[in-house]
C-alpha positions in Angstrom: -26.6 28.1 7.1 -29.5 26.3 5.4 -28.1 26.8 2.1 -24.6 25.3 3.4 -26.0 22.3 4.5 -28.5 21.6 1.4 -25.1 22.6 -0.6 -23.2 19.5 1.1 -26.4 17.4 0.2 -26.3 18.3 -3.4 -22.3 17.7 -3.2 -23.3 14.2 -1.6 -25.6 13.4 -4.4 -22.9 14.3 -6.9 -20.4 12.0 -5.5 -23.0 9.0 -5.7 -23.7 9.7 -9.0 -20.0 10.0 -10.1 -19.0 6.9 -8.1 -21.5 4.9 -10.4 -20.5 6.7 -13.3 -16.6 6.5 -12.6 -16.7 2.8 -11.7 -17.4 2.4 -15.3 -15.4 5.2 -16.5 -18.3 6.5 -18.4 -19.0 9.8 -17.1 -21.7 12.3 -18.1 -21.6 15.6 -16.9 -25.4 16.4 -16.6 -25.0 17.8 -12.9 -23.9 21.4 -12.9 -23.4 23.6 -9.5 -23.7 27.2 -11.4 -26.0 28.6 -9.1 -24.6 26.8 -5.9 -21.1 29.2 -5.6 -22.1 32.8 -4.7 -19.9 33.2 -1.9 -16.7 32.2 -0.2 -18.7 30.1 2.1 -20.0 28.3 -0.7 -16.3 27.1 -1.9 -15.4 26.6 1.6 -18.5 24.1 2.2 -17.3 22.5 -1.0 -14.0 21.7 0.4 -15.3 20.5 3.7 -17.3 18.0 1.6 -14.1 16.9 0.0 -12.5 16.5 3.5 -15.5 14.7 4.6 -15.3 12.5 1.5 -11.5 11.5 2.1 -12.6 10.4 5.6 -15.4 8.4 4.6 -14.1 6.9 1.3 -10.6 6.3 2.1 -11.4 4.2 5.2 -14.2 2.4 3.6 -12.0 0.3 1.4 -10.3 -2.7 3.0 -6.5 -2.9 3.5 -5.5 -4.4 0.4 -2.9 -5.2 -0.6 -1.2 -3.7 2.7 -2.2 -6.5 4.7 -0.1 -9.0 2.8 3.0 -7.5 3.8 2.0 -6.3 7.6 3.9 -8.1 10.2 2.4 -11.3 11.6 3.9 -14.7 13.3 0.4 -16.0 12.2 -1.8 -16.3 8.9 -4.3 -18.9 8.1 -2.8 -21.7 5.7 -5.4 -20.3 2.6 -4.6 -16.6 3.6 -4.3 -14.5 0.1 -1.6 -12.9 1.9 0.5 -15.9 0.6 -0.3 -15.3 -3.1 -2.8 -17.8 -4.2 -2.7 -16.9 -7.8 -5.4 -19.9 -8.7 -7.9 -17.4 -7.5 -7.4 -14.3 -8.9 -10.5 -12.8 -8.0 -9.5 -12.5 -4.4 -7.2 -10.0 -5.5 -9.7 -7.6 -7.1 -10.2 -4.5 -5.4 -12.6 -1.5 -5.9 -11.0 2.0 -6.5 -14.2 3.7 -7.1 -13.7 5.2 -3.3 -10.7 6.9 -4.3 -12.2 8.5 -7.5 -15.2 9.6 -5.3 -12.6 12.0 -3.4 -11.0 13.4 -6.5 -14.8 14.3 -7.9 -15.6 15.9 -4.7 -12.2 17.7 -4.8 -13.3 19.0 -8.3 -16.3 20.2 -7.4 -15.2 23.9 -6.7 -12.4 24.2 -9.2 -14.2 26.0 -11.7 -15.7 28.8 -9.5 -12.8 29.7 -7.4 -12.2 32.6 -9.5 -15.7 33.8 -9.9 -16.3 34.4 -6.5 -15.2 37.6 -4.8 -12.6 36.7 -2.0 -9.1 37.7 -1.0 -6.4 36.1 -3.3 -4.9 34.3 -0.1 -8.1 32.3 0.3 -8.2 31.6 -3.6 -4.7 30.0 -2.9 -5.6 28.1 0.1 -8.7 26.5 -1.6 -6.5 25.6 -4.7 -4.0 24.3 -2.3 -6.4 22.1 -0.5 -7.8 20.6 -4.0 -4.3 20.1 -5.1 -3.4 18.3 -1.7 -6.8 16.0 -2.0 -6.0 14.9 -5.3 -2.2 14.1 -4.7 -3.1 12.2 -1.5 -5.7 10.0 -3.5 -3.1 9.4 -6.4 -0.5 8.3 -4.0 -2.8 5.4 -2.8 -3.7 4.6 -6.3 -0.4 4.3 -7.7 0.8 1.9 -4.4 -2.4 0.0 -4.6 -3.0 -0.4 -8.2 0.0 1.0 -10.0 -1.3 2.1 -13.4 -4.5 3.8 -13.2 -6.8 6.2 -14.6 -5.6 9.7 -14.3 -8.5 12.3 -14.0 -7.3 16.0 -13.7 -9.6 18.7 -13.6 -12.8 17.4 -14.9 -14.1 14.2 -15.8 -13.4 12.8 -19.7 -16.6 12.5 -22.0 -15.1 9.8 -23.6 -13.5 6.0 -23.1 -10.2 6.4 -21.2 -7.6 4.0 -20.4 -5.2 3.6 -17.7 -1.9 5.7 -17.4 1.4 4.0 -16.4 1.8 4.7 -12.7 5.4 6.6 -12.9 3.4 9.1 -15.1 0.6 9.4 -12.7 3.3 9.6 -9.9 4.8 12.8 -12.0 1.4 14.4 -12.1 0.8 13.6 -8.4 4.4 15.2 -7.5 3.1 18.2 -9.5 -0.1 18.7 -7.8 1.7 17.9 -3.9 4.2 20.7 -4.9 1.7 23.0 -6.0 -0.1 22.5 -2.5 3.3 22.9 -0.5 3.2 26.2 -2.6 -0.3 27.5 -1.7 -1.0 26.1 1.4 -0.1 27.7 5.1 1.6 25.9 7.7 -0.6 24.3 10.2 -0.9 27.1 13.0 -1.8 29.5 10.1 -4.9 27.8 9.1 -8.1 29.8 9.5 -11.9 29.1 8.7 -13.4 31.8 6.3 -14.9 33.2 9.4 -11.3 33.9 10.6 -11.3 31.2 13.3 -8.3 29.0 14.0 -8.3 25.3 12.8 -7.9 23.3 15.9 -8.0 19.8 14.2 -5.0 18.2 11.9 -7.6 17.1 9.1 -7.4 20.3 7.1 -4.6 20.2 4.3 -1.6 22.3 5.3 2.2 22.9 4.1 3.6 20.2 6.4 0.6 17.5 5.2 1.3 18.6 1.8 5.2 18.0 2.2 4.2 14.3 3.5 2.2 13.3 0.6 5.3 14.8 -1.7 8.0 12.9 0.4 6.1 9.6 0.2 5.4 10.3 -3.6 8.9 10.9 -4.3 10.1 8.1 -2.2 7.5 5.3 -4.1 8.9 6.6 -7.6 12.6 6.5 -6.6 12.3 3.3 -4.6 10.0 1.4 -6.9 11.9 2.0 -10.2 12.5 -1.8 -10.8 8.6 -2.2 -10.6 8.2 0.1 -13.7 8.2 -0.8 -17.3 11.5 -0.6 -19.1 10.3 2.4 -21.3 9.2 4.4 -17.8 12.4 3.9 -15.9 14.4 6.8 -17.6 14.3 8.9 -14.5 17.1 10.1 -11.8 16.1 8.5 -8.6 18.7 10.1 -6.5 17.0 13.4 -7.6 13.8 12.1 -6.2 15.5 11.2 -3.1 17.0 14.5 -2.5 13.5 15.9 -2.9 12.4 13.3 -0.1 15.0 14.5 1.9 13.8 18.3 1.5 10.2 17.5 2.0 10.7 15.5 5.1 13.1 18.4 6.6 10.6 21.1 6.0 8.2 19.3 8.5 11.0 18.3 11.2 12.2 21.9 11.2 8.7 23.1 12.4 9.2 22.0 15.9 7.0 24.8 16.8 4.1 22.6 15.0 5.3 18.8 14.9 7.3 17.1 17.7 7.4 13.8 19.1 5.5 12.8 21.9 7.6 12.3 25.0 7.0 8.6 25.1 5.5 5.6 23.0 2.8 5.1 25.4 1.8 8.6 24.6 1.5 7.7 20.9 -1.2 5.2 22.0 -3.4 7.7 24.6 -2.5 10.9 22.5 -1.5 10.7 18.9 -3.6 7.7 17.9 -6.9 9.3 19.9 -7.0 13.3 19.0 -3.9 13.8 16.8 -1.3 16.1 18.8 1.7 17.4 18.1 3.2 13.9 16.5 0.1 13.9 14.0 0.9 15.4 10.6 -2.5 14.8 9.1 -5.3 12.9 10.4 -9.3 12.3 9.8 -11.5 13.3 12.7 -14.0 10.5 14.1 -13.8 11.2 17.7 -17.0 13.0 18.7 -18.2 13.3 15.3 -20.0 9.4 15.0 -23.2 11.1 15.1 -22.5 12.5 11.4 -22.1 8.7 10.0 -24.5 6.0 9.1 -24.4 2.5 10.4 -22.3 1.1 7.6 -19.5 4.0 8.1 -19.5 3.7 12.0 -17.4 0.5 11.1 -15.0 1.9 8.8 -11.3 0.8 9.1 -9.6 3.7 10.8 -6.9 1.1 12.2 -5.6 -2.1 12.2 -6.7 -2.7 15.5 -9.7 -5.2 14.8 -7.1 -7.6 13.1 -4.5 -7.6 15.8 -6.4 -7.0 19.2 -8.9 -8.7 21.5 -8.5 -8.6 25.4 -8.5 -6.3 27.0 -8.7 -3.6 24.0 -12.1 -4.8 22.8 -14.9 -5.5 25.1 -16.4 -8.6 25.8 -13.1 -10.3 24.5 -11.8 -13.0 26.9 -7.9 -13.4 27.8 -7.9 -16.6 25.4 -9.1 -14.4 22.6 -5.8 -13.2 21.5 -5.2 -16.7 19.7 -8.0 -16.1 17.5 -7.2 -12.9 15.9 -6.7 -12.8 12.1 -3.1 -11.6 12.9 -1.0 -12.7 15.9 2.7 -11.7 17.3 4.1 -14.2 19.4 5.7 -13.1 22.9 9.3 -14.3 21.5 8.8 -11.9 18.4 8.1 -9.0 20.8 11.2 -10.1 22.9 13.4 -10.2 20.0 12.0 -6.9 18.4 12.2 -4.7 21.5 15.3 -6.2 23.4 16.6 -5.5 26.9 19.8 -4.1 27.0 22.4 -2.5 29.9 22.9 0.9 29.8 26.3 1.4 31.6 25.1 -0.5 34.7 21.5 0.3 34.1 19.2 -2.6 32.6 17.2 -0.9 30.0 13.9 -2.0 28.1 12.7 -0.5 24.8 9.4 1.4 25.9 7.7 0.4 23.0 7.3 -3.2 24.0 4.8 -2.2 27.1 3.1 0.5 24.9 2.6 -1.6 21.6 1.5 -4.7 24.2 -0.5 -5.0 27.3 1.4 -5.6 30.3 3.8 -7.7 28.5 5.9 -9.5 31.1 2.6 -10.2 33.2 1.0 -11.6 30.3 3.6 -13.5 28.9 3.8 -15.8 32.1 -0.1 -16.6 31.3 -0.4 -20.5 30.6 0.3 -21.1 26.8 -2.5 -23.2 26.6 -4.6 -20.0 27.1 -2.4 -17.4 25.2 -1.1 -19.9 22.5 2.4 -17.8 23.2 0.7 -15.0 21.7 1.1 -11.4 22.8 -1.5 -8.9 23.3 -1.5 -6.1 21.2 -2.4 -2.8 22.8 -1.7 0.4 20.5 -5.7 1.2 20.1 -7.4 1.4 23.4 -10.2 3.4 23.1 -13.3 1.4 22.2 -16.7 2.7 20.9 -19.6 0.4 22.0 -23.6 0.8 21.2 -25.5 2.4 24.0 -28.9 0.9 22.7 -30.8 -1.5 20.7 -29.9 -5.3 20.2 -26.4 -4.0 20.0 -26.1 -2.6 23.2 -22.8 -3.2 24.7 -21.1 -4.4 21.6 -18.0 -2.9 20.4 -18.5 -0.9 17.3 -14.8 0.8 16.5 -12.2 2.5 18.2 -13.3 5.8 19.2 -9.9 7.5 17.7 -9.2 9.6 14.9 -7.7 8.2 11.7 -3.8 8.9 11.3 -2.6 9.2 8.2 1.0 10.2 9.1 2.9 10.9 12.2 6.5 12.5 12.6 8.2 9.0 13.8 7.3 8.1 10.0 8.9 11.2 8.5 12.1 11.0 10.5 12.8 7.3 9.3 11.5 8.1 5.9 14.3 10.6 5.8 16.7 8.0 7.4 16.1 6.0 4.7 16.6 8.6 2.1 20.0 9.7 3.6 21.0 6.1 3.7 20.4 5.8 -0.1 22.1 9.3 -0.5 25.0 7.8 1.4 24.7 10.3 4.0 25.2 7.8 6.9 25.9 10.2 9.6 22.3 12.0 8.9 20.7 8.7 8.6 21.9 7.3 11.7 21.1 10.6 13.6 17.2 10.4 12.5 17.3 6.6 13.2 18.5 7.3 16.7 15.9 10.1 17.3 13.3 7.6 17.2 15.3 5.0 19.1 16.0 7.7 22.2 12.5 8.4 22.6 11.9 4.6 23.2 14.9 4.3 25.4 16.0 1.5 22.9 19.8 0.7 22.4 21.4 3.5 19.8 22.7 2.3 16.4 25.9 0.2 16.1 27.7 -0.6 13.0 27.5 -4.5 13.9 23.4 -4.5 13.4 22.7 -6.5 10.2 26.4 -6.6 9.2 26.5 -2.9 8.9 23.4 -2.8 6.6 21.9 0.7 7.7 19.3 0.6 5.2 18.0 -2.6 6.5 18.3 -1.4 10.2 16.2 1.7 9.3 13.5 -0.5 7.3 13.5 -2.7 10.5 13.2 0.1 12.8 10.1 1.2 10.9 9.1 -2.1 11.2 8.9 -1.6 14.8 8.1 1.8 15.5 5.1 1.6 12.8 4.0 -2.0 13.9 0.3 -2.5 13.0 -0.1 0.6 11.4 -0.2 -0.7 7.7 3.0 1.0 6.4 5.2 -2.3 6.1 4.1 -3.5 2.7 4.9 -0.2 1.2 8.2 -0.3 2.8 9.1 -3.6 1.8 8.3 -2.7 -1.9 10.0 0.7 -1.9 13.1 -1.0 -0.6 12.7 -4.2 -2.9 12.8 -6.5 0.2 10.2 -8.7 -1.0 12.0 -12.4 -1.3 12.8 -11.9 2.4 10.1 -9.8 3.9 6.6 -10.6 1.9 5.0 -14.0 2.8 4.2 -17.4 0.8 4.6 -17.4 -2.8 4.9 -13.7 -2.9 9.1 -14.4 -2.0 8.9 -16.3 -5.2 7.9 -13.9 -7.9 9.8 -13.3 -10.8 11.2 -10.0 -12.1 8.5 -10.0 -15.2 5.6 -11.0 -12.7 6.7 -7.8 -10.6 6.6 -5.8 -13.7 3.4 -7.2 -14.6 1.8 -6.0 -11.4 1.8 -9.0 -8.7 2.1 -6.4 -6.0 -0.8 -4.4 -7.1 -4.5 -4.9 -6.9 -6.5 -6.3 -9.8 -9.7 -4.3 -11.7 -13.4 -5.3 -10.9 -15.1 -6.8 -14.3 -17.6 -3.5 -14.5 -14.7 -1.2 -15.1 -14.6 -3.0 -18.6 -18.4 -3.2 -19.5 -18.3 -0.2 -21.8 -14.9 1.0 -21.7 -13.0 -0.7 -24.7 -9.7 1.3 -23.4 -9.7 -0.3 -19.9 -7.1 -3.1 -19.6 -6.7 -5.4 -16.6 -3.4 -5.8 -14.7 -1.2 -7.9 -16.7 -0.2 -10.5 -14.0 -3.8 -11.0 -13.1 -5.0 -11.2 -16.7 -2.7 -13.9 -17.2 -4.4 -16.2 -14.6 -7.8 -15.5 -15.5 
C-alpha cells in the first residue's frame, strides 16, 4: 500500500512538471517510471491517477466558452458573452488542464505489455487510456478548435496545432478503440476482483458517449472548418452517432431514465445512479482535495442559484446572481396544458425551480421577477475556522453525461437522417418522463430539429451544453447573444467561437499560432 501511495505522489509530481512544460510546449523527457511498474497494481494505480487528474483538472477550468451560450434572461451590459472584440484578452483560456490529463493517461502506456497480467486486463487499461484521451480531445476541439495533438508521448521539439477536424478524427479513433476494449459498466472490476460501484471508471457506455459527441461535433460543425478540411461525409458521421447512442440506450439493465425530473436532482446529480453515464466523484471524497480544489466548478449552480440552495442567501438574492431566468420564461418553457380533461404541468418546472408557483407570487420588488433555480440542492459548508458555516461547494458529483442527453442527441441525428418517426419517439421519451405535451407537427412550423434543440434547452437547462448545441446546429444568429449573432462566415472559420491562446504558449515555440480571429484583434 505504501508503494501505491508513493507511486501516485510521483505521478502527481510528473503531472505538475508536465503542466509547466506543456504550457510552453517545450517538453523534456527527464522523468522515467521504469522501476515504478512491477505489478498490475502499479498499472492500476497509474490509471487511478489519470481518473483523479480528469476529476481535478477538468473541473478547474472556468466554463469558457460554454457560458457564452447558456440560457439566461440576464447578462451584464459589459458581459463578455456578448462578444467584446475590443478586449481579446478576455477570451484567452488555459488549456494546460487538458494536457495534464493526457500526460497522466500516457504514463502507464509504455509498461502495460511489460507487466505480467491477463490479456483482458491489458485490454482494459489500454481502453481506459484511449477513453481519457478521447474525452480530453473532445473538450479541446469544442473549446479551442485547432489544438496540439499529443499521441502516445511528448514530442521533443517545437510543435504546432493540428486542425480541429483532424484532431477529431484522431479522437474518434481513440473512442472506437475504447469502445472495443472496455467492458460494460456492470462488468467493471478492480485488480482485486471487487466490482466497481461508481460511474467514474471508463466503460463501454461512457466510451460510446464520447464517440457520439465527437462524431456529432464534426458532422454538425462542418461549416466552421477551413474549406480544405470539409471533404468528409457528415451523414456517415450521423449514422455513427445513431449507433453509439443506441448502444447505450439498449443497455436498459445498466442505464435508465429516473422516474421523474425531481429524481434527476435528488439522485443523478448527487451520486450518479442509473441515469448517469459518466461522472467524477466528489461526494464523500472532499478530504482528498486541497482548499483550491474544493471550490472547483462541478456544475453551474453557483452562477444561477442563491436562496434556498446556498446557505445564508436571502430571498432577494436571486436577482443578484450572474445568470437569471424570469418567471415568465419558465412559464413559456414549461407550459401547462390539458391532457384530455386533466390539467397537466411539465414536471421540470417544479423540479428545476424551487416552489415555482409560490415564489412567483412574491413581490417583484424582492424577486425582480426572476425564478429560483434549484437543480443542485445539497450544499457543502465549512465546519470550522473563520469560514465556519460558509458555502464551499455543492456536495454532489460532477455529471458529464446522463441518458436524457443521449436520447436527445439521437433524436437530433435521426432528424438529420430523415428518420422522423425515430426522432419523434426519442423526443417524446424525454417529454413523457416530464409529463410534458407530446410532440405536434405544428411546433416551430414543423421544424423537428429545432424542436429537439429547444427540448435539449429545457431538459439540460443550466447544465453547460447549450453553447455546443447552438454551434452544432448552426443556430448562432438567433440563439447566441449580443454581437455573436452578427459574426460573418469568415469570422466563424477564423475561430470566433473558440478560446484564444495564452501568451506563454508562444515564448519558445516558433510553430505555435494564435487563433486567427483573435489575432486580427490584438
